[in-house]
C-alpha positions as semicolon CSV with decimal commas, in nm:
position;residue;x (nm);y (nm);z (nm)
1;M;1,777;-10,301;-6,319
2;T;1,633;-9,983;-6,469
3;I;1,281;-10,129;-6,482
4;R;1,316;-10,245;-6,120
5;L;1,424;-9,898;-6,007
6;L;1,134;-9,738;-6,196
7;R;0,886;-9,973;-6,031
8;K;1,039;-9,913;-5,687
9;Y;1,088;-9,536;-5,689
10;V;0,882;-9,389;-5,974
11;F;0,581;-9,605;-6,059
12;S;0,557;-9,754;-5,713
13;T;0,242;-9,890;-5,549
14;D;0,400;-9,878;-5,200
15;H;0,200;-9,627;-4,997
16;K;0,518;-9,495;-4,830
17;V;0,682;-9,418;-5,164
18;V;0,365;-9,258;-5,299
19;A;0,349;-9,043;-4,985
20;K;0,704;-8,919;-5,048
21;Q;0,615;-8,839;-5,408
22;F;0,319;-8,631;-5,291
23;L;0,546;-8,464;-5,034
24;W;0,811;-8,350;-5,281
25;S;0,567;-8,244;-5,550
26;G;0,369;-8,043;-5,294
27;L;0,684;-7,874;-5,161
28;V;0,793;-7,779;-5,514
29;F;0,462;-7,608;-5,584
30;L;0,462;-7,452;-5,238
31;L;0,786;-7,285;-5,343
32;I;0,638;-7,172;-5,675
33;G;0,325;-7,034;-5,508
34;G;0,537;-6,862;-5,244
35;L;0,756;-6,694;-5,504
36;L;0,445;-6,566;-5,682
37;A;0,331;-6,421;-5,348
38;M;0,664;-6,241;-5,309
39;V;0,621;-6,079;-5,651
40;L;0,270;-5,969;-5,552
41;R;0,404;-5,812;-5,233
42;W;0,664;-5,622;-5,430
43;Q;0,381;-5,468;-5,631
44;W;0,200;-5,366;-5,312
45;A;0,512;-5,212;-5,166
46;H;0,639;-5,044;-5,485
47;P;0,352;-5,012;-5,738
48;G;0,468;-4,987;-6,097
49;T;0,836;-5,033;-6,008
50;P;1,038;-5,299;-6,196
51;V;1,060;-5,624;-5,999
52;P;1,421;-5,700;-5,898
53;W;1,599;-6,000;-6,052
54;V;1,300;-6,154;-6,230
55;G;1,118;-5,849;-6,367
56;D;1,300;-5,835;-6,701
57;L;1,231;-6,206;-6,752
58;L;0,866;-6,217;-6,646
59;F;0,747;-5,871;-6,754
60;A;0,973;-5,782;-7,043
61;E;0,694;-5,610;-7,235
62;S;0,657;-5,352;-6,953
63;D;1,028;-5,302;-6,875
64;G;1,016;-5,536;-6,575
65;A;0,718;-5,371;-6,403
66;I;0,390;-5,545;-6,318
67;T;0,093;-5,431;-6,523
68;P;-0,273;-5,447;-6,408
69;A;-0,331;-5,750;-6,632
70;S;-0,022;-5,936;-6,511
71;Y;-0,111;-5,852;-6,149
72;T;-0,450;-6,021;-6,192
73;G;-0,276;-6,320;-6,345
74;L;-0,030;-6,336;-6,054
75;F;-0,287;-6,356;-5,776
76;T;-0,496;-6,599;-5,982
77;S;-0,202;-6,838;-6,029
78;H;-0,082;-6,792;-5,670
79;G;-0,420;-6,892;-5,524
80;L;-0,470;-7,193;-5,750
81;M;-0,113;-7,318;-5,700
82;M;-0,136;-7,298;-5,323
83;V;-0,482;-7,451;-5,274
84;F;-0,490;-7,728;-5,535
85;F;-0,126;-7,808;-5,615
86;A;0,068;-7,742;-5,293
87;I;-0,133;-7,775;-4,970
88;T;-0,365;-8,050;-5,100
89;P;-0,082;-8,288;-5,202
90;L;0,103;-8,216;-4,877
91;L;-0,181;-8,258;-4,629
92;I;-0,401;-8,517;-4,799
93;G;-0,175;-8,695;-5,047
94;C;0,136;-8,724;-4,830
95;F;0,001;-8,773;-4,478
96;G;-0,300;-8,973;-4,592
97;N;-0,088;-9,223;-4,781
98;F;0,184;-9,248;-4,521
99;A;-0,013;-9,244;-4,198
100;I;-0,340;-9,426;-4,265
101;P;-0,204;-9,780;-4,326
102;L;0,059;-9,751;-4,053
103;L;-0,174;-9,615;-3,784
104;I;-0,464;-9,855;-3,845
105;G;-0,247;-10,163;-3,891
106;A;-0,307;-10,219;-4,264
107;R;-0,040;-10,362;-4,494
108;D;-0,103;-10,101;-4,763
109;M;-0,384;-9,896;-4,913
110;A;-0,692;-10,084;-5,028
111;F;-0,617;-10,019;-5,397
112;P;-0,238;-9,973;-5,443
113;R;-0,250;-9,923;-5,821
114;L;-0,530;-9,673;-5,787
115;N;-0,311;-9,500;-5,531
116;M;-0,023;-9,477;-5,778
117;L;-0,261;-9,344;-6,044
118;S;-0,385;-9,079;-5,801
119;F;-0,034;-8,938;-5,764
120;W;0,043;-8,939;-6,134
121;L;-0,284;-8,762;-6,213
122;T;-0,182;-8,497;-5,958
123;A;0,160;-8,472;-6,121
124;I;0,002;-8,429;-6,465
125;A;-0,230;-8,162;-6,325
126;Q;0,067;-7,980;-6,171
127;V;0,250;-7,980;-6,503
128;L;-0,059;-7,848;-6,681
129;A;-0,097;-7,573;-6,419
130;L;0,266;-7,473;-6,465
131;V;0,225;-7,469;-6,844
132;S;-0,087;-7,251;-6,812
133;I;0,095;-6,974;-6,625
134;L;0,387;-6,982;-6,871
135;L;0,165;-6,931;-7,174
136;P;0,155;-6,577;-7,321
137;E;-0,199;-6,522;-7,188
138;A;-0,200;-6,677;-6,841
139;P;-0,516;-6,747;-6,639
140;S;-0,642;-6,426;-6,480
141;A;-1,004;-6,484;-6,371
142;G;-0,918;-6,515;-6,002
143;W;-0,871;-6,844;-5,819
144;T;-1,252;-6,882;-5,798
145;M;-1,280;-6,849;-6,179
146;Y;-1,615;-6,670;-6,156
147;A;-1,834;-6,651;-6,464
148;P;-1,834;-6,444;-6,679
149;L;-1,480;-6,338;-6,575
150;A;-1,350;-6,677;-6,691
151;S;-1,514;-6,653;-7,035
152;S;-1,310;-6,645;-7,354
153;I;-1,409;-6,280;-7,402
154;A;-1,288;-6,164;-7,061
155;V;-0,977;-6,388;-7,058
156;P;-0,869;-6,478;-7,412
157;G;-0,601;-6,732;-7,492
158;H;-0,531;-7,087;-7,383
159;G;-0,393;-7,026;-7,032
160;Q;-0,731;-7,016;-6,857
161;T;-0,853;-7,322;-7,048
162;V;-0,543;-7,527;-6,960
163;M;-0,580;-7,430;-6,594
164;M;-0,944;-7,551;-6,600
165;I;-0,824;-7,885;-6,736
166;A;-0,560;-7,901;-6,462
167;I;-0,826;-7,844;-6,194
168;A;-1,042;-8,118;-6,348
169;V;-0,750;-8,366;-6,350
170;V;-0,651;-8,293;-5,989
171;G;-1,018;-8,333;-5,898
172;I;-1,023;-8,682;-6,048
173;S;-0,711;-8,759;-5,848
174;G;-0,882;-8,639;-5,531
175;I;-1,186;-8,861;-5,592
176;L;-0,965;-9,167;-5,649
177;G;-0,772;-9,091;-5,332
178;A;-1,094;-9,044;-5,136
179;V;-1,229;-9,384;-5,245
180;N;-0,898;-9,543;-5,145
181;Y;-0,883;-9,376;-4,802
182;I;-1,245;-9,451;-4,713
183;T;-1,217;-9,817;-4,816
184;T;-0,887;-9,863;-4,634
185;V;-1,020;-9,718;-4,308
186;L;-1,351;-9,906;-4,318
187;V;-1,227;-10,245;-4,439
188;Y;-0,856;-10,288;-4,361
189;R;-0,828;-10,181;-3,997
190;A;-0,637;-10,428;-3,778
191;E;-0,834;-10,658;-3,552
192;G;-0,944;-10,469;-3,243
193;M;-0,899;-10,127;-3,410
194;S;-1,253;-9,997;-3,384
195;L;-1,348;-9,657;-3,521
196;M;-1,344;-9,511;-3,170
197;R;-0,990;-9,637;-3,114
198;M;-0,843;-9,476;-3,423
199;P;-0,594;-9,189;-3,374
200;L;-0,753;-8,849;-3,419
201;S;-0,523;-8,778;-3,714
202;I;-0,685;-9,073;-3,894
203;W;-1,029;-8,934;-3,811
204;G;-0,929;-8,603;-3,971
205;L;-0,805;-8,772;-4,288
206;F;-1,105;-9,008;-4,299
207;L;-1,358;-8,723;-4,276
208;T;-1,161;-8,526;-4,534
209;A;-1,186;-8,820;-4,773
210;I;-1,563;-8,834;-4,724
211;L;-1,595;-8,462;-4,797
212;N;-1,377;-8,501;-5,107
213;A;-1,595;-8,783;-5,236
214;I;-1,910;-8,571;-5,187
215;F;-1,803;-8,224;-5,294
216;I;-1,531;-8,262;-5,559
217;P;-1,795;-8,385;-5,810
218;V;-1,979;-8,055;-5,751
219;L;-1,666;-7,863;-5,849
220;A;-1,623;-8,097;-6,147
221;I;-1,975;-8,017;-6,270
222;A;-1,917;-7,642;-6,233
223;A;-1,581;-7,665;-6,412
224;L;-1,729;-7,874;-6,694
225;L;-2,014;-7,630;-6,756
226;L;-1,771;-7,338;-6,742
227;F;-1,539;-7,518;-6,986
228;L;-1,828;-7,576;-7,226
229;D;-1,922;-7,206;-7,204
230;R;-1,565;-7,102;-7,272
231;V;-1,467;-7,347;-7,547
232;Y;-1,791;-7,451;-7,718
233;G;-2,004;-7,140;-7,677
234;T;-2,276;-7,277;-7,452
235;H;-2,458;-7,034;-7,222
236;F;-2,492;-7,200;-6,882
237;F;-2,345;-6,898;-6,703
238;A;-2,372;-6,626;-6,969
239;P;-2,538;-6,317;-6,814
240;A;-2,783;-6,261;-7,101
241;V;-2,906;-6,622;-7,119
242;G;-2,779;-6,824;-6,824
243;D;-2,709;-6,737;-6,460
244;P;-2,359;-6,635;-6,343
245;V;-2,470;-6,659;-5,980
246;L;-2,547;-7,029;-6,035
247;Y;-2,174;-7,082;-6,085
248;Q;-2,106;-6,911;-5,751
249;H;-2,349;-7,147;-5,579
250;L;-2,180;-7,450;-5,736
251;F;-1,829;-7,324;-5,666
252;W;-1,888;-7,235;-5,302
253;L;-2,082;-7,556;-5,240
254;F;-1,737;-7,708;-5,292
255;G;-1,527;-7,406;-5,196
256;H;-1,637;-7,367;-4,836
257;P;-1,619;-7,740;-4,750
258;E;-1,269;-7,716;-4,905
259;V;-1,169;-7,509;-4,602
260;Y;-1,263;-7,803;-4,379
261;I;-1,120;-8,054;-4,627
262;L;-0,782;-7,897;-4,564
263;I;-0,817;-7,807;-4,195
264;L;-0,959;-8,141;-4,070
265;P;-0,627;-8,328;-4,123
266;V;-0,453;-8,042;-3,939
267;W;-0,697;-8,071;-3,648
268;G;-0,632;-8,444;-3,625
269;I;-0,254;-8,402;-3,638
270;M;-0,266;-8,129;-3,372
271;S;-0,480;-8,347;-3,142
272;D;-0,236;-8,637;-3,160
273;L;0,074;-8,418;-3,126
274;F;-0,061;-8,234;-2,822
275;S;-0,137;-8,567;-2,656
276;Y;0,203;-8,716;-2,742
277;F;0,420;-8,421;-2,646
278;A;0,216;-8,334;-2,335
279;R;0,244;-8,702;-2,229
280;K;-0,129;-8,720;-2,161
281;P;-0,422;-8,893;-2,329
282;A;-0,619;-8,661;-2,556
283;Y;-0,879;-8,487;-2,342
284;W;-1,234;-8,610;-2,417
285;Y;-1,137;-8,815;-2,722
286;R;-1,500;-8,888;-2,813
287;G;-1,589;-8,521;-2,788
288;S;-1,315;-8,436;-3,038
289;V;-1,442;-8,706;-3,275
290;Y;-1,800;-8,582;-3,246
291;A;-1,686;-8,224;-3,299
292;M;-1,499;-8,312;-3,620
293;V;-1,795;-8,518;-3,744
294;A;-2,026;-8,225;-3,670
295;V;-1,803;-7,983;-3,863
296;A;-1,784;-8,223;-4,157
297;T;-2,163;-8,269;-4,153
298;M;-2,234;-7,894;-4,143
299;S;-1,961;-7,796;-4,389
300;G;-2,191;-7,799;-4,692
301;M;-2,464;-7,601;-4,516
302;V;-2,277;-7,275;-4,459
303;Y;-2,146;-7,184;-4,804
304;G;-2,412;-6,916;-4,855
305;H;-2,227;-6,656;-4,648
306;H;-2,003;-6,608;-4,954
307;L;-2,309;-6,488;-5,147
308;Y;-2,462;-6,230;-4,913
309;Q;-2,395;-5,959;-5,175
310;T;-2,565;-6,139;-5,465
311;G;-2,921;-6,034;-5,383
312;M;-2,996;-6,326;-5,157
313;G;-3,333;-6,306;-4,983
314;P;-3,331;-6,193;-4,617
315;M;-3,474;-6,521;-4,483
316;L;-3,219;-6,731;-4,672
317;G;-2,938;-6,500;-4,565
318;T;-3,047;-6,524;-4,202
319;A;-3,051;-6,905;-4,224
320;F;-2,697;-6,913;-4,365
321;E;-2,584;-6,665;-4,098
322;A;-2,721;-6,888;-3,820
323;L;-2,558;-7,199;-3,967
324;T;-2,225;-7,023;-4,024
325;L;-2,206;-6,898;-3,667
326;S;-2,324;-7,235;-3,534
327;I;-2,042;-7,430;-3,699
328;S;-1,796;-7,247;-3,475
329;G;-1,944;-7,439;-3,178
330;P;-1,778;-7,775;-3,259
331;A;-1,455;-7,591;-3,340
332;V;-1,464;-7,437;-2,991
333;V;-1,507;-7,785;-2,842
334;L;-1,192;-7,895;-3,023
335;F;-1,004;-7,585;-2,911
336;V;-1,100;-7,637;-2,546
337;N;-1,002;-8,005;-2,569
338;W;-0,657;-7,905;-2,697
339;L;-0,610;-7,661;-2,409
340;C;-0,725;-7,922;-2,156
341;T;-0,483;-8,175;-2,305
342;L;-0,198;-7,928;-2,258
343;W;-0,309;-7,821;-1,910
344;R;-0,066;-7,955;-1,647
345;G;0,095;-8,179;-1,905
346;S;0,465;-8,265;-1,903
347;I;0,521;-8,077;-2,227
348;R;0,824;-8,136;-2,448
349;Y;0,880;-7,841;-2,679
350;E;1,024;-8,036;-2,970
351;L;0,988;-7,918;-3,329
352;P;0,654;-8,088;-3,412
353;M;0,509;-7,950;-3,088
354;L;0,629;-7,597;-3,165
355;F;0,459;-7,605;-3,504
356;A;0,142;-7,750;-3,348
357;I;0,131;-7,466;-3,094
358;G;0,192;-7,216;-3,376
359;T;-0,100;-7,372;-3,564
360;L;-0,316;-7,323;-3,254
361;V;-0,228;-6,952;-3,243
362;V;-0,297;-6,873;-3,609
363;F;-0,609;-7,089;-3,617
364;A;-0,748;-6,896;-3,320
365;A;-0,681;-6,566;-3,499
366;G;-0,825;-6,691;-3,826
367;G;-1,133;-6,844;-3,665
368;L;-1,222;-6,535;-3,464
369;T;-1,187;-6,303;-3,765
370;G;-1,413;-6,535;-3,966
371;L;-1,707;-6,474;-3,732
372;Y;-1,735;-6,118;-3,864
373;L;-1,774;-6,249;-4,219
374;G;-2,047;-6,489;-4,112
375;A;-2,262;-6,205;-3,980
376;I;-2,453;-6,024;-4,255
377;S;-2,422;-5,674;-4,110
378;A;-2,044;-5,700;-4,067
379;D;-1,993;-5,877;-4,400
380;I;-2,164;-5,593;-4,590
381;Y;-1,878;-5,369;-4,478
382;L;-1,591;-5,619;-4,489
383;H;-1,685;-5,810;-4,806
384;D;-1,425;-5,768;-5,085
385;S;-1,187;-5,594;-4,845
386;L;-0,842;-5,712;-4,739
387;W;-1,003;-5,839;-4,417
388;V;-1,129;-6,136;-4,618
389;V;-0,780;-6,196;-4,757
390;G;-0,623;-6,180;-4,410
391;H;-0,880;-6,418;-4,259
392;F;-0,853;-6,660;-4,551
393;H;-0,474;-6,670;-4,534
394;L;-0,467;-6,722;-4,158
395;I;-0,686;-7,032;-4,198
396;M;-0,601;-7,169;-4,543
397;G;-0,246;-7,039;-4,553
398;A;-0,085;-7,012;-4,211
399;A;-0,282;-7,280;-4,020
400;T;-0,261;-7,544;-4,292
401;L;0,105;-7,462;-4,361
402;L;0,213;-7,477;-3,997
403;G;0,007;-7,793;-3,950
404;S;0,175;-7,948;-4,253
405;F;0,519;-7,869;-4,115
406;A;0,416;-8,014;-3,776
407;G;0,334;-8,341;-3,954
408;I;0,650;-8,332;-4,164
409;Y;0,877;-8,280;-3,862
410;Y;0,693;-8,551;-3,669
411;W;0,694;-8,821;-3,937
412;F;1,021;-8,728;-4,113
413;P;1,234;-8,973;-3,906
414;K;0,989;-9,253;-3,987
415;M;0,981;-9,157;-4,355
416;F;1,353;-9,107;-4,415
417;G;1,531;-9,278;-4,124
418;R;1,707;-8,968;-3,991
419;M;1,638;-8,672;-3,764
420;M;1,611;-8,314;-3,884
421;N;1,840;-8,042;-3,750
422;E;1,691;-7,900;-3,430
423;R;1,845;-7,553;-3,450
424;A;1,749;-7,504;-3,816
425;G;1,399;-7,626;-3,736
426;Q;1,362;-7,373;-3,454
427;L;1,465;-7,091;-3,687
428;H;1,222;-7,225;-3,945
429;F;0,940;-7,224;-3,690
430;A;1,012;-6,873;-3,560
431;G;1,037;-6,728;-3,910
432;T;0,723;-6,903;-4,033
433;L;0,510;-6,795;-3,736
434;I;0,630;-6,434;-3,731
435;F;0,607;-6,383;-4,105
436;A;0,261;-6,541;-4,111
437;L;0,114;-6,326;-3,834
438;L;0,269;-5,995;-3,941
439;P;0,157;-5,972;-4,307
440;F;-0,180;-6,140;-4,256
441;G;-0,244;-5,931;-3,947
442;G;-0,160;-5,628;-4,157
443;L;-0,416;-5,737;-4,414
444;L;-0,680;-5,751;-4,141
445;A;-0,592;-5,400;-4,027
446;A;-0,598;-5,264;-4,382
447;G;-0,929;-5,437;-4,456
448;Y;-1,088;-5,304;-4,138
449;S;-0,980;-4,956;-4,251
450;G;-1,169;-5,010;-4,576
451;Q;-0,901;-5,108;-4,829
452;G;-1,039;-5,327;-5,105
453;R;-0,874;-5,639;-5,237
454;R;-0,759;-5,720;-5,591
455;L;-0,627;-5,363;-5,629
456;F;-0,332;-5,324;-5,864
457;D;-0,223;-5,002;-5,690
458;P;-0,362;-4,963;-5,335
459;F;-0,241;-4,603;-5,319
């Protein structure tokens, strides 16, 4: 009986069970990352003041107050937890596993055992990440882990090394999942389910899997070289011998497509939810597909706007500026299609629809503020200010989070056989939207006024 239960609920190859495992593990680390964010906000509001309740436990050596070193460790761990160990399992692991077979008419994923392995590699990576932040010297090189900030000289101890291993393991999990998703969509669609008949949410997940398969190996190469520099004393990115900027190229060649890796599933979910709850077919379905394909195709061509301040040549900078501003074109097509789908629709404002509309609002704010960072002249002023943090969190934080909750509320009855409480869900939506727009909007205002980011004491 025990072995049967383990095979059914723990080491299961059923895509629906694996999806639930990704869901719960992602929610747990969403809570951890959120709590780290609350501690960071305490430091901003009351610099140098002991943190209530948890200060004596977390910062005993400084009488419960956050030190500059621990502050750097906090925002490093917060960023890594949210991007790799919370939002990624929720959006890609959960919805990909649950929705793809059901919506294309497949019995299961193409490789069920590989699917199970993908989750358990993610779980191992999550445990390693948690261990790394509990070690005496936690990772503190920033979530981008720039060289030489991530070297053993700048960040001694084992915390940074363990976090690098965790990122490598979750990367392997992502590649396995990508192979599974791509094969399932291309080979196991039901008869008559052509690519241009697939739901838009499947298109979002399918394109995300393609981007994962292409760009996660780039991150893996960068992480491996950085690991060798840190542990074995090689000099790939050492300033005196190697090239630290090379690491930035490798990281952002993955890091900017990662924005679209996480937002493409949200775009697909929003497209389907708007159509369903407006009781209308999705406006210009093919246009939305072409727009998402265009974004996915261009996603690796725009990363250079993160490196305007590295001494990039004017011609190269101008090319990246043109590409960065151009990629907003397909996004505008999607946005207009969503509005046209809603126009004169018989809209039902149920919980998934509320979260989808909230996603539309924060995505619009995040997308518009990103245009300033794509332009060289504006980025010179705004780079390394809180404007970047506000824009990033509106897209990668608020939009992906609200989109995830839209999917959870929509598929929860199918996943668990019961409805969620409507009144509690409405309060959840209102609180999430308000407390996403207010703090991130405040970051934009502070950044526009010239306040830098990564400051221990902004006053």
